[in-house]
N, C-alpha and C positions, 0 to 999 in steps of 0.2 A: 668835704665840700657837699657831698650828697646829703648828709645829715643836716647841714646848715640850710640848704634850699628847702628841705622837707619841713624843718621847723618854721622857717619864714612863711611857707605856704599854709601851714596849719594856723599860725597866728593870723594871717590875712583872712583865712576862712572864718575864724572865730570873730574877727572884727566885722565881717560881712553879716554874720548871723546876729551879732549884737546890734548892729546899726539897722537891721531890718525891723527890729522891735522898736526902734526910736522914730520910725517914720509915721507921721500923721497922714493917713491915706485920704483924708478929707481935704487937706491942703499940703500936698507933698513938696511944694516949692516955696514954703515960708518957714522962717525961723530955724528951729532945730532939725526939722525934716530936711532942709536943704543941706545942712552940714552932714547929716547922716547919708544922704545921697552922694555927696562928694567923697565921703570916706569909703563908701561901697565901691565907687568907681576906682578910687586909688587902690583899694585892696585887690580888685580884679586885675588891675595893671601889674601889681606885684606878683600875683599868681602866674600871669602870662610871662612875665620876665623870668621868673624862676623856672618855668617849663622850658623857655628858650635856652637858659643857661645850662640846665641839665642835658638838653639835646646837644648843645655845642660841645660840652665836655665829653659826651659819649662819642661824638664824631671825632673829636681830637684824639681820644684814646684809640679808636679804630685806625686812624691815620698813623699814629705812632707805632702801632702794632705791625703795620705793613713794612716799615723801614727797617 
């Protein structure tokens, strides 16, 4: 599970970097720039969710270790 979350986080980071190159900073809310911004936000959400999942698994392992 740890490898899976790391791979997804790296893919999301790569998408963020790629989409930053697609933004037209003169008109960021038009055409392809808007799609790139939406994809950047979605990728940031994936990174946050993977961090939450890793933290919850770590907590779950600690709770199981006490019993």
